[in-house]
N, C-alpha and C positions, 0 to 999 in steps of 0.2 A: 803413564797412561792414565788415560780418565778415572777421577774417583769425584763420584756426584756430590760428595760431602768435603770437596777440597773448598776451602775457602778462599775467593778470588781478591780481595778485599788489602791482602797480602800482597800483589802483583802491581797496586795501584801505585806505589812510587817506586816504580823501577829505572827511572828517570828517562823514558821514553815518551815520545810527544802525544797524546794525545788529542782528536778532535774535541773541539772547545777550548783548547788550553793556547796561550803566547807560545809560540814556541822561539823567542827570544831572538829573531833573525834582525839584521842591521838594518831592515825595511827596504833594502832594492830598489829596481829604478821605477819611473812615476809607475807602472805596471805592475809592480809587486815581485817583481822578478830578482831573485838573489843570486841567483848562478844558471849555465845552461850547461847541459851535461851532454851524454850520448842520445838520451832518451828524451831531450827535448829541455825545455826550462821546469827553473824549480823553483815555486811561488810563496812569498809570504803567508802565509797559513791565515795570519790575521788580513791581511790586503784582502784575500778571495773569500772573507765569508767561513771558514774553516778553523779559524782560532779564536782566541778570547775577543769578548766584545770591544769597543773603539774606546773605551773608557778603563778597559783592562789590560789593554796592551802594551805590553813596555818595549817594543821592539821601535827601534831607531839607529843613529849613525854610528858607525864605529868611532869608541872614543880614541 
């Protein structure tokens, strides 16, 4: 049940990706595609402008 007094700050570090954060993907192909699934391609968030700014992006090739 929703509680208006609920402090949402406690949910900020739940391990889920949020817009504006680097998604730590392996970079993907030249179009930023990291995988293709039944619903279509999955993109690197930083590459398509939904993740971190270029200077804060840590995506790259897998080691």
